[in-house]
C-alpha positions as a printed NumPy array, in Angstrom:
array([[-71.134,  -2.695,  16.959],
       [-74.536,  -1.135,  17.669],
       [-75.855,  -1.815,  21.148],
       [-79.431,  -2.388,  22.161],
       [-80.551,  -0.486,  25.236],
       [-82.472,  -2.221,  27.985],
       [-83.975,  -0.004,  30.688],
       [-84.477,  -1.961,  33.892],
       [-87.825,  -1.253,  35.497],
       [-88.56 ,  -2.837,  38.9  ],
       [-92.121,  -3.482,  39.975],
       [-93.722,  -0.251,  41.213],
       [-95.073,  -1.944,  44.349],
       [-91.551,  -3.107,  45.219],
       [-90.207,   0.41 ,  44.716],
       [-92.868,   1.953,  46.953],
       [-92.447,  -0.699,  49.648],
       [-88.637,  -0.432,  49.774],
       [-88.818,   3.358,  49.718],
       [-91.248,   3.375,  52.644],
       [-89.626,   0.645,  54.766],
       [-86.025,   1.844,  54.29 ],
       [-86.835,   5.562,  54.449],
       [-85.249,   6.383,  51.075],
       [-86.442,   8.135,  47.934],
       [-88.304,   6.165,  45.231],
       [-85.412,   6.795,  42.794],
       [-82.878,   5.357,  45.224],
       [-85.163,   2.38 ,  45.861],
       [-85.446,   1.864,  42.079],
       [-81.66 ,   1.881,  41.675],
       [-81.08 ,  -0.448,  44.621],
       [-83.618,  -2.947,  43.318],
       [-81.758,  -2.912,  40.   ],
       [-78.682,  -4.006,  42.012],
       [-80.441,  -6.832,  43.806],
       [-80.916,  -4.944,  47.085],
       [-84.501,  -5.678,  48.067],
       [-84.627,  -5.852,  51.882],
       [-84.434,  -2.852,  54.28 ],
       [-81.585,  -4.456,  56.266],
       [-79.611,  -4.885,  53.016],
       [-80.138,  -1.204,  52.206],
       [-78.387,   0.064,  55.321],
       [-75.472,  -2.341,  54.903],
       [-75.102,  -1.348,  51.239],
       [-75.365,   2.41 ,  51.736],
       [-73.197,   2.445,  54.865],
       [-70.428,  -0.183,  54.431],
       [-68.665,  -0.561,  57.792],
       [-65.239,  -1.995,  58.562],
       [-66.903,  -3.996,  61.306],
       [-68.759,  -5.894,  58.569],
       [-65.427,  -7.231,  57.319],
       [-64.719,  -9.001,  60.582],
       [-68.216, -10.512,  60.605],
       [-68.181, -11.733,  57.   ],
       [-64.531, -12.499,  56.185],
       [-64.664, -16.126,  57.411],
       [-61.48 , -15.901,  59.504],
       [-61.264, -19.702,  59.616],
       [-60.291, -19.705,  55.933],
       [-57.127, -17.787,  56.838],
       [-56.352, -19.463,  60.17 ],
       [-54.028, -22.204,  58.871],
       [-52.017, -19.789,  56.706],
       [-51.743, -17.203,  59.49 ],
       [-50.676, -19.863,  62.004],
       [-47.984, -21.139,  59.641],
       [-46.657, -17.601,  59.19 ],
       [-46.718, -16.933,  62.948],
       [-44.795, -20.152,  63.534],
       [-42.238, -19.187,  60.879],
       [-41.806, -15.749,  62.465],
       [-41.227, -17.402,  65.834],
       [-38.673, -19.747,  64.233],
       [-36.869, -16.743,  62.712],
       [-37.263, -17.928,  59.136],
       [-35.864, -15.71 ,  56.406],
       [-38.832, -14.529,  54.337],
       [-39.323, -13.431,  50.763],
       [-42.434, -12.464,  48.835],
       [-42.742, -13.152,  45.1  ],
       [-45.38 , -10.954,  43.47 ],
       [-46.547, -10.402,  39.913],
       [-45.954,  -7.586,  37.444],
       [-49.49 ,  -6.161,  37.421],
       [-51.007,  -3.786,  39.977],
       [-52.661,  -6.554,  41.995],
       [-49.374,  -8.463,  42.209],
       [-47.412,  -5.313,  43.057],
       [-49.835,  -4.132,  45.755],
       [-50.141,  -7.614,  47.276],
       [-46.347,  -7.834,  47.555],
       [-46.138,  -4.284,  48.923],
       [-48.7  ,  -5.139,  51.63 ],
       [-46.534,  -8.034,  52.804],
       [-43.299,  -6.015,  52.786],
       [-45.023,  -3.095,  54.532],
       [-46.392,  -5.368,  57.264],
       [-43.126,  -7.214,  57.894],
       [-41.201,  -3.936,  57.956],
       [-43.621,  -2.62 ,  60.6  ],
       [-42.864,  -5.75 ,  62.641],
       [-39.144,  -5.032,  62.348],
       [-38.603,  -8.216,  60.324],
       [-36.373,  -8.271,  57.221],
       [-37.977,  -9.595,  54.044],
       [-36.735,  -9.966,  50.474],
       [-38.963,  -9.513,  47.445],
       [-38.961, -10.501,  43.793],
       [-41.184,  -9.222,  40.995],
       [-40.942, -10.978,  37.615],
       [-39.937,  -9.252,  34.391],
       [-42.729,  -9.766,  31.873],
       [-40.388, -10.34 ,  28.918],
       [-37.568, -12.212,  30.659],
       [-39.467, -14.266,  33.256],
       [-42.894, -14.563,  31.681],
       [-46.092, -15.173,  33.628],
       [-46.096, -16.679,  37.116],
       [-43.393, -17.752,  39.544],
       [-39.898, -17.223,  38.174],
       [-37.49 , -20.136,  38.617],
       [-34.496, -17.833,  38.163],
       [-36.015, -15.445,  40.707],
       [-36.438, -18.292,  43.177],
       [-32.815, -19.342,  42.657],
       [-31.683, -15.778,  43.386],
       [-33.747, -15.673,  46.588],
       [-32.246, -18.992,  47.704],
       [-28.765, -17.524,  47.304],
       [-29.808, -14.794,  49.74 ],
       [-30.684, -17.433,  52.327],
       [-34.476, -17.278,  51.943],
       [-36.173, -20.339,  53.405],
       [-39.816, -19.198,  53.474],
       [-41.431, -18.011,  50.259],
       [-44.805, -16.285,  49.956],
       [-46.082, -16.352,  46.376],
       [-48.794, -13.698,  46.007],
       [-50.994, -13.321,  42.914],
       [-49.103, -16.211,  41.334],
       [-48.114, -19.796,  42.015],
       [-51.381, -21.676,  41.664],
       [-50.408, -22.948,  38.2  ],
       [-46.631, -23.012,  38.723],
       [-45.946, -26.626,  39.647],
       [-42.313, -26.722,  38.457],
       [-41.345, -23.412,  40.067],
       [-42.873, -24.368,  43.43 ],
       [-41.09 , -27.717,  43.276],
       [-37.798, -25.912,  42.608],
       [-38.328, -23.737,  45.685],
       [-39.001, -26.86 ,  47.722],
       [-35.879, -28.519,  46.346],
       [-33.89 , -25.455,  47.44 ],
       [-35.112, -25.938,  51.016],
       [-37.931, -23.38 ,  51.126],
       [-41.309, -23.609,  52.724],
       [-43.772, -22.268,  50.155],
       [-47.114, -20.565,  50.732],
       [-49.212, -19.72 ,  47.673],
       [-51.768, -16.879,  48.013],
       [-53.594, -16.623,  44.71 ],
       [-57.095, -15.758,  43.483],
       [-56.793, -17.336,  40.027],
       [-58.621, -20.511,  39.1  ],
       [-56.608, -23.572,  40.157],
       [-55.579, -26.283,  37.675],
       [-56.445, -29.925,  38.255],
       [-52.92 , -30.648,  39.474],
       [-52.002, -28.324,  42.316],
       [-48.416, -27.218,  42.982],
       [-46.592, -28.967,  45.872],
       [-46.711, -25.95 ,  48.189],
       [-46.783, -26.325,  51.973],
       [-49.997, -24.309,  52.036],
       [-52.257, -22.89 ,  49.335],
       [-54.695, -20.067,  50.044],
       [-57.045, -19.838,  47.075],
       [-60.782, -19.356,  47.72 ],
       [-61.605, -21.255,  44.509],
       [-60.393, -24.489,  46.126],
       [-63.485, -24.628,  48.312],
       [-66.937, -25.704,  47.135],
       [-68.544, -23.08 ,  49.362],
       [-70.136, -20.111,  47.625],
       [-67.871, -17.748,  49.52 ],
       [-67.598, -14.007,  48.951],
       [-63.85 , -14.553,  49.274],
       [-63.911, -15.789,  45.673],
       [-64.461, -12.219,  44.503],
       [-61.332, -10.897,  46.216],
       [-58.196, -10.041,  44.294],
       [-54.849, -11.162,  45.709],
       [-54.312,  -7.849,  47.519],
       [-57.644,  -8.43 ,  49.294],
       [-56.671, -11.976,  50.249],
       [-53.33 , -10.771,  51.629],
       [-55.069,  -8.041,  53.631],
       [-57.376, -10.527,  55.358],
       [-54.488, -12.91 ,  55.989],
       [-52.533, -10.115,  57.669],
       [-55.575,  -9.229,  59.811],
       [-55.671, -12.784,  61.176],
       [-51.874, -12.952,  61.521],
       [-51.857,  -9.71 ,  63.508],
       [-54.466, -11.134,  65.866],
       [-52.411, -14.315,  66.436],
       [-49.241, -12.301,  67.068],
       [-51.181, -10.103,  69.503],
       [-52.332, -13.187,  71.423],
       [-48.726, -14.43 ,  71.524],
       [-47.532, -11.154,  73.072],
       [-45.494, -10.12 ,  70.037],
       [-46.593,  -6.495,  70.375],
       [-45.5  ,  -6.075,  73.977],
       [-42.526,  -4.038,  72.758],
       [-43.392,  -3.54 ,  69.073],
       [-46.229,  -1.259,  67.89 ],
       [-49.04 ,  -3.017,  66.04 ],
       [-49.182,  -2.31 ,  62.301],
       [-52.132,  -0.091,  61.369],
       [-53.786,  -2.184,  58.68 ],
       [-56.528,   0.349,  58.078],
       [-53.914,   2.574,  56.447],
       [-53.005,  -0.323,  54.148],
       [-56.461,  -0.217,  52.577],
       [-55.148,   2.304,  50.038],
       [-53.062,  -0.496,  48.496],
       [-56.007,  -2.904,  48.653],
       [-58.205,  -0.419,  46.796],
       [-55.57 ,  -0.019,  44.074],
       [-55.299,  -3.78 ,  43.575],
       [-59.057,  -4.337,  43.681],
       [-59.871,  -1.699,  41.071],
       [-56.952,  -2.56 ,  38.783],
       [-57.921,  -6.24 ,  38.809],
       [-61.556,  -5.355,  37.964],
       [-62.82 ,  -7.291,  40.983],
       [-66.566,  -6.976,  41.76 ],
       [-67.437,  -3.89 ,  43.826],
       [-69.89 ,  -5.908,  45.93 ],
       [-69.801,  -7.9  ,  49.164],
       [-66.482,  -7.707,  51.003],
       [-64.943,  -5.724,  48.165],
       [-67.536,  -2.972,  48.604],
       [-66.385,  -2.439,  52.184],
       [-62.709,  -2.595,  51.183],
       [-63.269,  -0.055,  48.407],
       [-65.455,   2.297,  50.452],
       [-62.74 ,   2.684,  53.077],
       [-59.758,   2.031,  50.821],
       [-60.615,   4.881,  48.452],
       [-60.876,   7.223,  51.457],
       [-57.446,   6.061,  52.634],
       [-56.127,   6.613,  49.122],
       [-57.442,  10.191,  49.143],
       [-55.618,  10.982,  52.399],
       [-52.705,   8.55 ,  52.043],
       [-49.461,   9.329,  53.87 ],
       [-47.46 ,   7.392,  51.25 ],
       [-45.342,  10.049,  49.615],
       [-45.037,   8.101,  46.364],
       [-48.793,   7.8  ,  45.972],
       [-49.265,  11.493,  46.735],
       [-46.824,  12.387,  43.957],
       [-48.48 ,   9.925,  41.56 ],
       [-51.93 ,  11.381,  42.261],
       [-50.659,  14.87 ,  41.549],
       [-49.03 ,  13.782,  38.28 ],
       [-52.222,  12.029,  37.211],
       [-54.384,  15.067,  37.993],
       [-56.48 ,  13.326,  40.654],
       [-58.81 ,  15.251,  42.932],
       [-57.069,  15.325,  46.32 ],
       [-60.371,  15.554,  48.229],
       [-62.024,  12.456,  46.832],
       [-60.668,   9.524,  44.854],
       [-63.272,   7.521,  42.947],
       [-63.213,   4.173,  41.177],
       [-62.766,   5.85 ,  37.802],
       [-59.733,   7.871,  38.901],
       [-58.002,   4.685,  40.036],
       [-59.058,   2.714,  36.957],
       [-58.157,   5.331,  34.34 ],
       [-55.481,   7.504,  35.961],
       [-53.554,   5.682,  38.689],
       [-53.706,   1.993,  37.732],
       [-52.492,   2.503,  34.123],
       [-49.437,   4.377,  35.387],
       [-48.568,   1.683,  37.929],
       [-49.296,  -1.056,  35.4  ],
       [-47.076,   0.66 ,  32.82 ],
       [-43.993,  -0.266,  34.854],
       [-44.495,  -4.011,  34.406],
       [-46.021,  -3.746,  30.938],
       [-42.975,  -2.06 ,  29.398],
       [-40.093,  -3.287,  31.584],
       [-39.52 ,  -4.542,  35.106],
       [-42.294,  -3.619,  37.621],
       [-39.861,  -2.465,  40.302],
       [-40.461,   1.316,  39.885],
       [-44.182,   0.869,  40.586],
       [-43.463,  -1.26 ,  43.639],
       [-40.846,   1.155,  45.012],
       [-43.155,   4.115,  44.456],
       [-45.784,   2.539,  46.73 ],
       [-43.328,   2.178,  49.621],
       [-40.89 ,   5.075,  49.36 ],
       [-41.118,   8.04 ,  51.71 ],
       [-38.204,   9.841,  50.067],
       [-39.473,  12.887,  48.112],
       [-36.627,  12.889,  45.586],
       [-36.96 ,   9.183,  44.852],
       [-40.757,   9.46 ,  44.634],
       [-40.521,  12.162,  41.973],
       [-37.899,  10.231,  40.004],
       [-40.048,   7.093,  40.082],
       [-43.15 ,   9.039,  39.061],
       [-41.182,  10.504,  36.129],
       [-40.232,   6.993,  35.031],
       [-43.811,   5.748,  35.264],
       [-45.012,   8.705,  33.184],
       [-42.402,   7.902,  30.534],
       [-43.374,   4.243,  30.413],
       [-47.084,   5.036,  30.334],
       [-46.598,   7.307,  27.321],
       [-44.628,   4.566,  25.564],
       [-47.342,   2.064,  26.487],
       [-49.993,   4.26 ,  24.897],
       [-48.031,   4.53 ,  21.648],
       [-47.404,   0.782,  21.49 ],
       [-51.053,   0.059,  22.263],
       [-52.326,   2.294,  19.456],
       [-49.923,   0.802,  16.895],
       [-50.827,  -2.803,  17.765],
       [-54.541,  -1.977,  17.87 ],
       [-54.319,  -0.509,  14.371],
       [-52.492,  -3.628,  13.14 ],
       [-55.055,  -5.927,  14.756],
       [-58.074,  -4.092,  13.315],
       [-56.488,  -4.072,   9.847],
       [-55.786,  -7.794,  10.155],
       [-59.347,  -8.599,  11.197],
       [-61.215,  -6.442,   8.719],
       [-59.179,  -7.752,   5.785],
       [-60.129, -11.351,   6.66 ],
       [-62.923, -12.639,   4.365],
       [-64.643, -14.735,   7.058],
       [-64.317, -12.281,   9.944],
       [-67.959, -11.155,   9.982],
       [-69.203, -14.736,  10.334],
       [-66.9  , -15.681,  13.21 ],
       [-67.85 , -15.579,  16.901],
       [-64.285, -15.197,  18.201],
       [-61.161, -13.139,  17.592],
       [-57.599, -14.468,  17.497],
       [-55.041, -11.962,  16.186],
       [-51.258, -12.298,  16.167],
       [-48.31 , -10.165,  15.135],
       [-44.567, -10.512,  14.97 ],
       [-42.858,  -9.03 ,  18.032],
       [-45.941,  -7.234,  19.336],
       [-45.041,  -5.993,  22.796],
       [-46.501,  -8.527,  25.276],
       [-47.054,  -5.819,  27.858],
       [-49.992,  -4.238,  26.031],
       [-51.704,  -7.355,  24.682],
       [-54.248,  -7.476,  27.495],
       [-55.342,  -3.902,  26.762],
       [-55.533,  -4.628,  23.038],
       [-57.614,  -7.765,  23.66 ],
       [-59.944,  -5.726,  25.875],
       [-60.358,  -3.01 ,  23.24 ],
       [-61.058,  -5.612,  20.537],
       [-63.676,  -7.194,  22.79 ],
       [-65.311,  -3.809,  23.312],
       [-65.167,  -2.871,  19.627],
       [-66.507,  -6.15 ,  18.2  ],
       [-68.155,  -7.71 ,  21.271],
       [-66.469, -11.084,  20.844],
       [-64.048, -13.003,  23.069],
       [-60.608, -11.924,  21.906],
       [-57.054, -13.282,  22.04 ],
       [-54.085, -11.07 ,  21.103],
       [-50.804, -12.953,  20.61 ],
       [-47.207, -11.835,  20.085],
       [-45.03 , -14.113,  17.927],
       [-41.285, -14.387,  18.452],
       [-38.719, -17.164,  18.029],
       [-41.274, -19.759,  16.997],
       [-43.425, -19.154,  20.087],
       [-46.552, -17.125,  20.788],
       [-47.508, -15.43 ,  24.058],
       [-50.808, -13.692,  24.489],
       [-53.666, -12.373,  26.558],
       [-57.4  , -12.848,  26.254],
       [-60.537, -11.012,  27.309],
       [-64.07 , -12.368,  27.177],
       [-67.694, -11.279,  27.049],
       [-69.909, -11.944,  30.057],
       [-71.6  , -14.949,  28.467],
       [-68.435, -16.985,  27.955],
       [-66.038, -18.506,  30.507],
       [-62.68 , -17.802,  28.854],
       [-60.773, -20.176,  31.117],
       [-63.03 , -23.06 ,  30.102],
       [-62.75 , -22.114,  26.426],
       [-58.948, -22.247,  26.667],
       [-59.153, -25.485,  28.635],
       [-60.961, -26.956,  25.621],
       [-57.924, -25.928,  23.504],
       [-55.318, -27.122,  26.024],
       [-53.714, -29.643,  23.646],
       [-52.581, -26.734,  21.461],
       [-51.215, -24.616,  24.324],
       [-47.932, -24.759,  26.206],
       [-49.57 , -23.139,  29.227],
       [-52.539, -20.983,  30.164],
       [-54.166, -19.502,  33.238],
       [-56.679, -16.921,  34.384],
       [-60.403, -16.783,  35.077],
       [-63.802, -16.253,  33.411],
       [-63.125, -12.906,  31.782],
       [-59.335, -12.682,  31.426],
       [-56.508, -15.114,  30.759],
       [-52.933, -15.484,  29.571],
       [-51.542, -18.196,  27.281],
       [-48.504, -19.404,  25.345],
       [-48.213, -21.768,  22.367],
       [-45.916, -22.871,  19.586],
       [-46.293, -20.668,  16.505],
       [-47.155, -23.694,  14.371],
       [-50.315, -24.124,  16.468],
       [-51.646, -20.62 ,  15.784],
       [-54.036, -21.54 ,  12.948],
       [-55.26 , -24.712,  14.724],
       [-55.886, -22.554,  17.822],
       [-57.987, -20.109,  15.776],
       [-60.227, -22.969,  14.661],
       [-60.328, -24.729,  18.046],
       [-61.056, -21.497,  19.929],
       [-63.885, -20.652,  17.513],
       [-65.369, -24.116,  18.062],
       [-65.055, -23.811,  21.861],
       [-66.667, -20.367,  21.89 ],
       [-69.645, -21.561,  19.826],
       [-70.15 , -24.582,  22.098],
       [-69.667, -22.846,  25.47 ],
       [-71.123, -19.362,  24.991],
       [-74.516, -18.514,  26.426],
       [-77.363, -17.782,  24.034],
       [-77.149, -13.982,  24.076],
       [-73.392, -13.705,  24.634],
       [-72.708, -11.929,  21.334],
       [-75.499,  -9.359,  21.478],
       [-74.151,  -6.178,  23.099],
       [-76.778,  -4.907,  25.504],
       [-76.435,  -1.653,  27.395],
       [-78.22 ,  -2.097,  30.722],
       [-79.717,   1.256,  31.721],
       [-81.118,   2.076,  35.139],
       [-83.91 ,   4.484,  34.284],
       [-85.2  ,   7.021,  31.797],
       [-84.472,  10.46 ,  33.206],
       [-84.938,  13.659,  31.147],
       [-82.114,  16.187,  31.326],
       [-84.328,  18.824,  32.917],
       [-84.428,  16.596,  36.029],
       [-80.623,  16.532,  36.396],
       [-79.634,  18.585,  39.45 ],
       [-77.04 ,  18.699,  42.269],
       [-79.654,  17.129,  44.573],
       [-80.075,  14.223,  42.148],
       [-76.297,  13.803,  41.958],
       [-76.205,  13.645,  45.773],
       [-78.618,  10.704,  45.718],
       [-76.576,   8.872,  43.094],
       [-73.424,   9.442,  45.149],
       [-74.956,   7.386,  47.955],
       [-74.385,   4.292,  45.804],
       [-70.617,   4.818,  45.675],
       [-68.149,   3.188,  45.351],
       [-69.081,   2.087,  41.859],
       [-67.535,  -0.784,  39.968],
       [-68.38 ,  -4.207,  38.512],
       [-71.618,  -5.47 ,  40.06 ],
       [-72.522,  -1.941,  41.179],
       [-72.163,   0.174,  38.035],
       [-72.51 ,   3.92 ,  38.057],
       [-76.203,   4.651,  37.381],
       [-76.757,   4.763,  33.623],
       [-79.664,   6.977,  32.622],
       [-81.492,   7.567,  29.349],
       [-82.724,  10.868,  27.915],
       [-84.67 ,  11.069,  24.65 ],
       [-85.037,  13.645,  21.904],
       [-82.305,  15.903,  23.257],
       [-81.267,  18.941,  21.175],
       [-77.595,  19.34 ,  20.19 ],
       [-76.621,  23.02 ,  20.42 ],
       [-72.945,  22.491,  19.63 ],
       [-70.529,  19.59 ,  19.036],
       [-66.727,  19.634,  18.717],
       [-64.07 ,  16.981,  18.117],
       [-61.425,  16.827,  20.869],
       [-58.017,  15.148,  20.442],
       [-59.23 ,  13.554,  17.191],
       [-61.392,  10.921,  18.922],
       [-63.549,  12.48 ,  21.673],
       [-66.704,  14.559,  21.274],
       [-67.661,  17.568,  23.389],
       [-71.345,  18.444,  23.181],
       [-73.61 ,  21.193,  24.431],
       [-77.113,  19.784,  24.965],
       [-80.491,  21.281,  25.779],
       [-83.834,  19.945,  26.961],
       [-86.502,  22.491,  27.928],
       [-84.716,  25.196,  29.952],
       [-81.803,  22.925,  30.949],
       [-78.454,  23.193,  29.147],
       [-75.617,  20.814,  29.999],
       [-72.156,  20.023,  28.679],
       [-71.326,  16.422,  27.831],
       [-68.31 ,  14.331,  26.798],
       [-68.391,  11.217,  24.613],
       [-64.967,   9.598,  24.915],
       [-63.725,   7.502,  21.974],
       [-66.989,   8.275,  20.256],
       [-66.113,   6.663,  16.935],
       [-68.44 ,   9.032,  15.058],
       [-68.107,  12.396,  13.347],
       [-69.252,  15.571,  15.151],
       [-73.012,  16.06 ,  15.137],
       [-74.553,  19.067,  13.459],
       [-76.122,  21.732,  15.684],
       [-79.878,  21.239,  15.666],
       [-79.613,  17.428,  15.668],
       [-81.864,  15.417,  17.948],
       [-80.403,  12.448,  19.832],
       [-81.252,   9.83 ,  22.421],
       [-78.41 ,   9.304,  24.879],
       [-77.37 ,   6.911,  27.613],
       [-75.391,   8.885,  30.175],
       [-73.784,   9.115,  33.595],
       [-73.718,  12.282,  35.683],
       [-70.292,  13.595,  36.665],
       [-69.571,  16.244,  39.274],
       [-66.521,  18.334,  38.316],
       [-64.612,  20.897,  40.367],
       [-62.539,  23.463,  38.505],
       [-61.091,  26.664,  40.005],
       [-63.087,  26.009,  43.182],
       [-66.321,  25.873,  41.17 ],
       [-68.349,  22.655,  41.077],
       [-70.596,  21.854,  38.124],
       [-72.356,  18.878,  36.595],
       [-71.644,  17.426,  33.171],
       [-72.775,  14.287,  31.378],
       [-70.561,  11.399,  30.324],
       [-72.182,   9.81 ,  27.274],
       [-71.865,   6.027,  27.012],
       [-73.882,   5.679,  23.809],
       [-76.145,   7.767,  21.604],
       [-78.609,   7.318,  18.774],
       [-79.105,   9.997,  16.136],
       [-82.742,  10.797,  15.416],
       [-82.219,  13.522,  12.843]])
């Protein structure tokens, strides 16, 4: 679907004033204003995120009750277990807990659900297995907020239950002893933007302080939680949490920890993925590391991803990395096949062009890739999308939404047709009886029309500034790098160049375009991933929306453009 480009242009007086008062270049002032940073004191905090800012802004009181309950349970010698989820946020959140307790010298069990056998959320069979091992204190991380029956079962088996979850809570809360979910407060807290790994990290910070005050560390070394920020960064990026506020600080320092991590498994994974050892950016985590870790739980049980994060055994790390590579390759093949089926299904439907929503379903589609397929359908057609696998008279699926529609609320409007659902504004999971598939298609369409904002279905590419290619330079790239880490809420600067000459264009791997571009005396290489168009003829003129990428190859650093969209002029 063709996108309209909107170049954001702050008021020139504001640019000049912020540039002068903050001592930064006019271009940097322009970009910061586009991100809502308008005061000099905000500039310094944004450009230099400090760990000290976490302690000032984390609202420790929100974690005090949970940390006190854990400290009391440690003192009472409870037998602990952590129940995570099968995605990267759930795996990293669970790994943080196990890592911390191991550093304290305390034994702890763990359970990660199997996507196909256990389904979404707390596993009742997993809880039963933990009870047989004598567990009497259960931490549910990245799950539990919608799992009333499973929490009740844990209680019936004699467990204290603490739920640490960032998903939107249902009207009826589970009967846990304590629930830590920032969405349960009416306060407009920055904690609401944290993923579960972030919530766990802050909880452990407060717990460590309480244990310190109790004298726990008189004979036991304190865990170094700064080193755990590598896991927090993985969970934050993989869960597409906003890269602003507290998350910006977590990412700024977490990505540095990830680059120099002492975790042998992560070092092997980075090498397999082809990551730059000197600097790990948001994109490397999002497109290289997270998919490999996610592949474990998408295709089978998530245990290999979890074990890889914690192992320090070189042989085991390499074996686990091999398994993740195998599963990721299988995931890619499954994803492409289901995507092809879904597109064929949609484009053969006579009323597809008039609909505002997408609901596709297929027999025995692998549930592990449905979220990716829903995301790709959303990107391709710019409509909220549900992808559902049918098997044994039931359907299980995932959904992704556009910015102008709250997907959770849309599914809430269809709740009578669903067995269960959960998630947040932009992503959700659901299950239903197969007989309710067609009614859901109609009800979801009705909900989307009623709840979507006015411009929700018009794809707009927000661009930061018009910048001709002859102005692209290493010095310019240095200025843009000051805005890192990028991510949702702080996107990589998107620039526009017009009437650019195509010198050469080649198709790569059947779907990507490599281009050689010229403007005045400047010649630059560019990549347009998943371009969806045929190679352009040399001599063509194009407008392009682009990011600037710094690449190092054979100890030589050069700049290239990453094209996000282009318009052919001739």
